[in-house]
VEXMARSE-670640 format. One record per residue (C-alpha): y negated, z negated, x; residue number from 1; residue in one letter. Coordinates in pm, 1 decimal, decimal comma. Example, Ala and Ser with C-alpha at 12.3 -4.5 7.8 and 13.67 -1.06 7.14 Angstrom:
! residues 2
PT          Y          Z          X   num   residuo
PT      450,0     -780,0     1230,0     1         A
PT      106,0     -714,0     1367,0     2         S
This chain:
! residues 364
PT          Y          Z          X   num   residuo
PT      -30,5      -40,4       -6,5     1         M
PT     -318,5       85,2      186,1     2         K
PT     -652,0     -104,7        4,7     3         I
PT     -986,1       96,0        2,1     4         H
PT    -1245,0     -139,0      -13,2     5         I
PT    -1560,3       39,0     -165,1     6         I
PT    -1935,9     -121,5      -81,3     7         S
PT    -2299,2       78,3     -121,1     8         G
PT    -2609,0      -44,4     -348,8     9         F
PT    -2631,0      -67,7     -697,1    10         L
PT    -2613,8      338,3     -819,9    11         G
PT    -2502,6      491,7     -515,9    12         S
PT    -2180,9      655,2     -708,3    13         G
PT    -1881,3      428,3     -630,2    14         K
PT    -1752,8      423,0     -980,3    15         T
PT    -1715,9      781,9    -1054,3    16         T
PT    -1606,0      815,4     -695,7    17         A
PT    -1376,3      618,1     -769,7    18         I
PT    -1248,6      701,4    -1117,3    19         R
PT    -1243,4     1094,1     -980,2    20         N
PT    -1089,5      990,5     -632,5    21         S
PT     -817,0      801,0     -892,3    22         A
PT     -722,6     1059,2    -1161,5    23         K
PT     -713,8     1291,5     -907,1    24         L
PT     -414,8     1090,2     -648,1    25         L
PT     -231,7     1018,5    -1006,4    26         I
PT     -208,8     1423,8    -1065,9    27         S
PT      -20,7     1401,7     -759,3    28         Q
PT      201,6     1166,1     -890,8    29         K
PT      102,9      830,9     -707,2    30         Q
PT       48,5      507,2     -802,8    31         S
PT     -286,2      407,0     -789,1    32         V
PT     -470,8       37,2     -886,5    33         G
PT     -831,3      -15,1     -980,4    34         V
PT    -1008,9     -382,8     -890,7    35         I
PT    -1443,8     -375,2    -1052,3    36         T
PT    -1616,1     -670,4     -972,0    37         N
PT    -1942,8     -806,2    -1061,2    38         D
PT    -2132,6    -1063,5    -1156,0    39         Q
PT    -2104,9    -1071,7    -1511,5    40         G
PT    -1850,9    -1062,8    -1740,3    41         K
PT    -1845,8     -771,4    -1932,0    42         Y
PT    -1815,3     -427,1    -1733,3    43         L
PT    -1863,7      -78,4    -1840,2    44         V
PT    -1715,0       30,5    -1542,8    45         D
PT    -1375,2     -116,7    -1675,5    46         S
PT    -1372,6       35,0    -2030,8    47         Q
PT    -1510,5      365,4    -1766,7    48         F
PT    -1161,4      329,5    -1622,2    49         M
PT    -1013,2      291,2    -1911,5    50         D
PT    -1115,1      582,9    -2068,6    51         M
PT     -871,6      747,6    -1831,4    52         A
PT     -600,2      522,9    -1850,3    53         G
PT     -628,1      402,7    -1500,7    54         I
PT     -423,8      119,0    -1430,7    55         P
PT     -753,1     -128,0    -1357,1    56         N
PT     -860,3     -550,1    -1376,8    57         S
PT    -1147,1     -765,1    -1284,2    58         E
PT    -1291,1     -958,2    -1100,4    59         V
PT    -1616,2    -1131,2    -1300,4    60         T
PT    -1869,2    -1422,1    -1254,0    61         G
PT    -1944,4    -1329,0     -873,4    62         G
PT    -1872,8    -1119,4     -579,2    63         C
PT    -1571,6    -1026,6     -389,6    64         F
PT    -1643,7    -1267,9      -78,4    65         C
PT    -1781,1    -1570,1     -388,9    66         C
PT    -1443,9    -1491,1     -523,8    67         N
PT    -1202,7    -1397,3     -268,5    68         Y
PT     -927,8    -1559,7     -456,6    69         N
PT     -925,9    -1450,6     -711,7    70         A
PT     -936,5    -1094,2     -511,1    71         L
PT     -644,8    -1122,3     -374,7    72         D
PT     -467,1    -1252,1     -713,7    73         E
PT     -588,3     -955,6     -851,4    74         Q
PT     -434,5     -692,2     -556,9    75         I
PT     -137,7     -940,4     -606,4    76         N
PT     -118,2     -880,6     -935,1    77         S
PT     -190,4     -459,4     -962,6    78         L
PT       89,0     -468,1     -667,5    79         Y
PT      366,2     -643,0     -843,4    80         N
PT      311,5     -457,9    -1242,7    81         I
PT      242,0      -79,1    -1037,8    82         F
PT      376,1      -59,3     -705,1    83         K
PT       74,8      149,1     -612,8    84         P
PT       -1,6      377,2     -273,4    85         S
PT     -374,1      275,2     -364,4    86         H
PT     -612,2       55,7     -491,6    87         I
PT     -921,7       91,1     -448,3    88         F
PT    -1181,4     -240,4     -517,8    89         A
PT    -1515,4     -193,8     -575,2    90         E
PT    -1810,1     -451,9     -465,6    91         S
PT    -2032,0     -651,2     -605,2    92         V
PT    -2376,7     -319,4     -528,9    93         G
PT    -2587,6     -634,2     -404,4    94         S
PT    -2301,1     -740,2     -126,7    95         C
PT    -2273,5     -701,6      197,9    96         T
PT    -2088,4     -921,8      512,9    97         D
PT    -1728,8     -758,9      334,3    98         L
PT    -1550,7     -690,4      663,6    99         I
PT    -1626,9    -1067,5      738,6   100         A
PT    -1571,3    -1160,5      398,7   101         T
PT    -1301,6     -957,4      241,1   102         V
PT    -1159,9     -696,6      490,0   103         V
PT    -1070,4     -946,0      760,5   104         N
PT     -927,0    -1234,1      502,1   105         P
PT     -744,0     -971,1      338,5   106         L
PT     -640,7     -872,3      721,6   107         T
PT     -523,6    -1187,4      840,2   108         R
PT     -433,5    -1439,3      442,4   109         Y
PT     -240,1    -1114,1      250,8   110         A
PT      113,2    -1218,9      162,3   111         H
PT      180,0     -867,6       11,2   112         Y
PT      209,4     -586,3      257,1   113         H
PT      -76,0     -409,3      369,0   114         I
PT      -60,4      -36,9      532,9   115         E
PT     -411,2       26,8      583,0   116         A
PT     -756,8     -147,6      449,2   117         I
PT    -1069,4      108,7      474,2   118         T
PT    -1413,7        7,8      436,8   119         Y
PT    -1613,5      288,9      291,9   120         S
PT    -2057,2      208,0      172,9   121         V
PT    -2178,4      478,3      -31,4   122         F
PT    -2528,5      540,4        2,0   123         V
PT    -2723,1      751,0     -253,0   124         D
PT    -2863,1     1074,0        4,1   125         A
PT    -3213,1     1069,1     -250,6   126         N
PT    -3262,0      664,9     -136,3   127         M
PT    -3095,5      750,1      233,3   128         L
PT    -3368,6     1046,4      271,1   129         L
PT    -3654,1      859,5      199,8   130         Q
PT    -3577,8      561,7      459,4   131         F
PT    -3496,4      903,1      704,6   132         A
PT    -3917,7      984,7      644,9   133         R
PT    -3974,2      618,0      632,7   134         D
PT    -4098,8      606,8      259,1   135         I
PT    -4072,4      270,7      171,0   136         Q
PT    -3746,4      232,0      -44,0   137         L
PT    -3828,7       64,5     -458,4   138         P
PT    -3709,2     -259,5     -402,7   139         F
PT    -3869,8     -551,7     -226,0   140         N
PT    -3838,7     -631,5      135,5   141         D
PT    -3584,7     -869,3       92,0   142         D
PT    -3345,6     -681,9     -157,4   143         T
PT    -3435,0     -362,5       84,5   144         N
PT    -3274,4     -556,0      320,2   145         Y
PT    -2915,3     -565,7      154,1   146         I
PT    -2893,9     -199,7      143,8   147         W
PT    -3033,2     -129,0      544,1   148         Q
PT    -2727,0     -441,9      613,8   149         K
PT    -2557,0     -206,9      391,2   150         Q
PT    -2568,6      110,2      584,3   151         L
PT    -2520,1      -70,8      927,3   152         E
PT    -2163,4     -246,8      792,2   153         E
PT    -2061,0       88,0      741,3   154         S
PT    -1712,7      219,7      847,9   155         E
PT    -1708,4      539,9      670,4   156         I
PT    -2056,2      657,4      552,9   157         L
PT    -2015,5      815,9      230,2   158         V
PT    -2372,5      975,3      163,2   159         V
PT    -2308,0     1109,1     -182,7   160         N
PT    -2493,2     1275,4     -468,1   161         K
PT    -2601,8     1496,2     -205,9   162         C
PT    -2608,5     1796,0     -498,0   163         D
PT    -2903,3     1701,9     -567,4   164         L
PT    -3063,9     1826,8     -235,2   165         L
PT    -3184,4     2094,3     -165,3   166         S
PT    -3040,5     2278,1      146,5   167         E
PT    -3323,8     2161,7      341,7   168         K
PT    -3341,0     1816,1      226,7   169         E
PT    -2935,2     1777,1      303,1   170         L
PT    -3030,2     1915,7      641,1   171         M
PT    -3315,6     1661,5      703,4   172         E
PT    -3096,7     1407,5      541,1   173         L
PT    -2789,3     1490,5      878,4   174         K
PT    -3001,8     1585,1     1144,4   175         R
PT    -3113,7     1162,3     1080,0   176         F
PT    -2754,4     1070,7     1043,4   177         T
PT    -2656,1     1195,7     1379,1   178         A
PT    -2828,0      957,8     1533,5   179         K
PT    -2628,2      648,0     1294,8   180         L
PT    -2414,9      468,3     1558,4   181         E
PT    -2143,4      735,3     1693,7   182         S
PT    -1838,6      524,8     1556,6   183         Y
PT    -1897,6      626,0     1170,5   184         K
PT    -1743,4      849,6      984,1   185         I
PT    -2001,4     1059,9      796,3   186         I
PT    -1923,9     1197,2      487,8   187         L
PT    -2116,2     1431,4      189,2   188         Y
PT    -2070,6     1435,7      -86,3   189         Q
PT    -2097,6     1492,4     -478,1   190         N
PT    -1850,4     1263,7     -651,9   191         S
PT    -1866,3     1492,0     -941,5   192         L
PT    -1642,2     1786,0     -740,4   193         N
PT    -1262,0     1818,6     -633,9   194         T
PT    -1328,5     1971,6     -296,1   195         E
PT    -1575,5     1690,1     -226,7   196         S
PT    -1353,7     1415,2     -324,4   197         I
PT    -1043,5     1566,7     -128,3   198         E
PT    -1274,1     1547,0      133,8   199         K
PT    -1277,6     1172,9      168,3   200         W
PT     -931,3     1105,5      -34,4   201         I
PT     -812,3     1326,4      321,9   202         N
PT     -991,8     1013,4      539,4   203         V
PT     -894,4      758,6      326,6   204         L
PT     -524,0      841,3      388,3   205         Q
PT     -597,3      926,0      779,3   206         T
PT     -724,6      567,5      828,1   207         Q
PT     -447,9      352,0     1003,7   208         S
PT     -476,8      -79,7     1048,7   209         V
PT     -728,3     -139,1     1320,9   210         K
PT     -692,1     -460,0     1557,9   211         T
PT    -1046,2     -542,3     1544,7   212         K
PT    -1343,4     -458,9     1265,0   213         R
PT    -1718,7     -489,5     1355,8   214         E
PT    -1919,1     -739,7     1155,8   215         T
PT    -2287,6     -753,1     1126,0   216         I
PT    -2548,5    -1024,0     1220,5   217         Q
PT    -2662,2    -1119,7      844,7   218         L
PT    -2991,7    -1406,8      800,1   219         D
PT    -2785,9    -1530,4      438,5   220         Y
PT    -3135,8    -1666,5      336,6   221         T
PT    -3310,4    -1366,9      307,4   222         K
PT    -2981,5    -1142,4      157,8   223         Y
PT    -2967,2    -1446,2      -97,5   224         G
PT    -3342,8    -1379,6     -110,0   225         A
PT    -3229,7    -1017,1     -223,4   226         G
PT    -3058,3    -1077,3     -494,0   227         E
PT    -3267,1    -1343,2     -641,4   228         A
PT    -3516,5    -1071,1     -679,7   229         H
PT    -3238,3     -865,4     -935,2   230         L
PT    -3231,0     -944,6    -1291,0   231         A
PT    -2876,8     -923,8    -1469,4   232         W
PT    -2827,8     -875,2    -1807,5   233         L
PT    -2530,0     -779,4    -1969,3   234         D
PT    -2553,2     -733,5    -2336,8   235         E
PT    -2315,8     -571,1    -2621,0   236         E
PT    -2467,4     -463,7    -2961,9   237         V
PT    -2336,8     -256,7    -3317,4   238         V
PT    -2482,1      -19,3    -3446,8   239         I
PT    -2400,3       18,8    -3841,2   240         E
PT    -2581,0      276,8    -4038,8   241         S
PT    -2535,0      400,4    -4427,0   242         D
PT    -2662,8      752,7    -4320,4   243         D
PT    -2452,8      783,6    -4038,3   244         E
PT    -2719,9      790,4    -3784,9   245         I
PT    -2577,8      506,1    -3574,1   246         T
PT    -2528,0      788,2    -3269,2   247         V
PT    -2911,9      875,6    -3280,8   248         N
PT    -2976,8      545,5    -3306,0   249         T
PT    -2869,2      470,9    -3001,1   250         A
PT    -2982,4      741,0    -2811,7   251         N
PT    -3366,1      646,6    -2905,8   252         N
PT    -3201,9      245,3    -2814,1   253         I
PT    -3128,9      380,7    -2454,0   254         I
PT    -3424,7      593,3    -2395,2   255         H
PT    -3684,8      333,0    -2492,7   256         S
PT    -3540,2       39,6    -2286,4   257         I
PT    -3563,5      314,4    -1981,4   258         I
PT    -3884,1      371,3    -2054,1   259         L
PT    -4031,5       77,1    -2097,3   260         K
PT    -3863,8      -56,0    -1811,5   261         V
PT    -3999,5      227,5    -1637,3   262         R
PT    -4314,0      172,0    -1763,2   263         E
PT    -4392,2     -141,4    -1636,3   264         L
PT    -4293,3       49,5    -1238,0   265         N
PT    -3967,5     -226,7    -1257,0   266         L
PT    -3718,4      -45,9     -943,8   267         P
PT    -3369,6       13,8    -1096,5   268         I
PT    -3079,3      -91,4     -914,9   269         G
PT    -2824,7       62,8    -1256,2   270         H
PT    -2824,7        9,7    -1604,7   271         V
PT    -2501,8      109,2    -1701,5   272         K
PT    -2388,7      219,2    -2093,8   273         F
PT    -2072,9      255,8    -2260,0   274         M
PT    -2093,7      424,1    -2609,7   275         I
PT    -1755,6      381,3    -2839,8   276         K
PT    -1707,3      541,5    -3175,2   277         T
PT    -1428,3      601,8    -3339,6   278         P
PT    -1390,5      943,5    -3259,2   279         D
PT    -1477,8      874,3    -2880,5   280         G
PT    -1655,9      732,4    -2627,2   281         S
PT    -1928,5      777,4    -2291,2   282         Q
PT    -2066,3      620,6    -2038,7   283         K
PT    -2416,3      703,7    -1949,9   284         I
PT    -2651,6      540,7    -1663,1   285         S
PT    -2950,0      593,4    -1488,7   286         F
PT    -3111,3      438,7    -1163,3   287         T
PT    -3441,7      411,9    -1009,2   288         T
PT    -3368,0      720,1     -727,5   289         I
PT    -3279,5      928,3     -945,1   290         T
PT    -3505,7     1079,1    -1327,2   291         D
PT    -3218,2     1170,7    -1516,0   292         N
PT    -3362,3     1018,1    -1857,4   293         T
PT    -3347,3     1367,0    -1996,5   294         T
PT    -2984,3     1485,2    -1943,1   295         E
PT    -2857,8     1117,6    -1996,6   296         N
PT    -2811,1     1162,8    -2370,4   297         R
PT    -2499,9     1078,1    -2578,9   298         I
PT    -2274,2     1378,4    -2704,5   299         R
PT    -2046,8     1204,6    -2984,3   300         L
PT    -2058,8     1293,6    -3342,0   301         H
PT    -2204,1     1111,4    -3565,9   302         E
PT    -2063,7      753,9    -3759,4   303         A
PT    -2167,2      555,8    -3978,9   304         S
PT    -2076,1      238,3    -3702,9   305         S
PT    -2051,3      227,1    -3316,6   306         L
PT    -2049,8        2,1    -2991,5   307         H
PT    -2246,5       -9,7    -2721,8   308         L
PT    -2185,0     -181,3    -2428,6   309         A
PT    -2480,3     -242,0    -2143,6   310         M
PT    -2514,5     -339,4    -1762,6   311         N
PT    -2860,9     -412,4    -1666,6   312         A
PT    -2884,9     -454,7    -1320,0   313         R
PT    -3298,4     -421,7    -1227,9   314         V
PT    -3533,4     -579,4    -1019,0   315         Q
PT    -3765,9     -880,5    -1240,9   316         T
PT    -3667,3    -1127,8    -1407,4   317         T
PT    -3411,4    -1198,9    -1627,5   318         P
PT    -3641,5    -1316,3    -1915,5   319         E
PT    -3835,0    -1074,6    -1863,0   320         K
PT    -3586,8     -779,8    -1891,4   321         L
PT    -3392,8     -992,6    -2179,3   322         R
PT    -3755,3     -938,8    -2354,7   323         L
PT    -3764,8     -596,0    -2342,0   324         I
PT    -3387,4     -551,5    -2464,3   325         V
PT    -3467,2     -759,2    -2746,6   326         A
PT    -3820,9     -627,6    -2832,7   327         D
PT    -3674,5     -284,8    -2890,1   328         T
PT    -3378,7     -396,8    -3061,0   329         I
PT    -3606,7     -549,4    -3320,6   330         S
PT    -3801,4     -304,1    -3374,7   331         E
PT    -3483,0      -84,2    -3440,7   332         F
PT    -3373,9     -318,7    -3708,3   333         N
PT    -3666,7     -352,4    -3880,1   334         S
PT    -3506,6       23,6    -4016,7   335         Q
PT    -3364,8      -51,2    -4358,0   336         S
PT    -3108,1      188,6    -4318,4   337         N
PT    -3012,0       65,0    -3974,9   338         I
PT    -2840,9     -284,6    -3935,2   339         R
PT    -2807,2     -368,5    -3492,4   340         V
PT    -2602,5     -699,0    -3399,8   341         I
PT    -2617,9     -862,9    -3067,9   342         E
PT    -2330,7     -974,8    -2884,8   343         Q
PT    -2239,8    -1153,9    -2630,6   344         N
PT    -2566,0    -1154,3    -2445,9   345         I
PT    -2561,2    -1298,8    -2057,6   346         S
PT    -2892,8    -1231,0    -1860,4   347         Y
PT    -2978,3    -1460,1    -1528,2   348         F
PT    -3041,6    -1427,5    -1148,5   349         T
PT    -2711,8    -1343,3     -932,7   350         P
PT    -2655,1    -1714,3     -719,8   351         G
PT    -2653,3    -1771,8     -354,8   352         F
PT    -2398,4    -1598,2     -170,5   353         P
PT    -2117,1    -1832,0      -58,4   354         N
PT    -1832,5    -1667,7       60,6   355         P
PT    -1530,8    -1814,0      106,1   356         T
PT    -1402,7    -1685,9      415,0   357         H
PT    -1648,3    -1541,3      664,4   358         R
PT    -1393,4    -1421,5      937,9   359         L
PT    -1633,4    -1280,1     1249,6   360         T
PT    -1382,5    -1199,9     1510,7   361         D
PT    -1124,8    -1046,7     1405,5   362         Q
PT     -772,7     -945,4     1592,8   363         A
PT     -443,8     -913,8     1477,8   364         K
């Protein structure tokens, strides 16, 4: 069994890459498992894996590093049930230092057979291009510190969403990444493209057991402050309408929330929605870097009832983020032919990182 630890900042496209990789491996008759991870409890990403029929489990209520024992249990459970040849474990997007806190402890303490552990870090191509041009990244300095440390720590660096760059921009980015540490494997990827995904899988397949991993020097006070600048909000909503306009209503609610966040100039890590009707499901996502408002439309048939789940990670206070959502819901609830029922509301700031293990000098 190979375990693939996947890191990278919020909105870098990790989940889409993992889902498409898992589907491709399954089509090749390989057994695959996925572990999703979040500070919250109601994960859109897990539902996204379920939609594709991919075996998955969750580590919720904290990151892998602070919930190492839960990660170990989920790996063991997937191993016992499905005997997967590959397990993809996607960490919380605001986490770093995973070689010391996850990869090395798995290498030393795991009681199941691991053929190899790979470590990939995803980075949004547009955000990396901004960094290359010395343009201030959209988040607070402490939060940007996390992003930079993820980049520094990467063993396999996946520059994702390259299809959104012009040919000239991509060449500029490649010249910049050529100056990065020579030991990094660097891939330029469009995770919606099968050929691009195959290249990443081929790299993962050929990785062998490492006797020593490079760990980073990390200021945990700055790291904790960076996470504290981000607000988490999870919520589920049921929309009902006798006129069967729930899809249109959900569209309007989603885009009203995003518009308000952007009008307040609040940097978005990611805002993910999972929409479910009796006839189908769809996931749509928003980030700060990519202005994809117009293309993120629900393409489901109208229904009298609809379920909407939201995971929002935004640089603001939890209270302000909750107020934006609550005010938007209230506006639509005032319409006589629509009922919007809120459920499982949770909004908070992540706690200070306190890893279960931190092994900075690992030799097998």
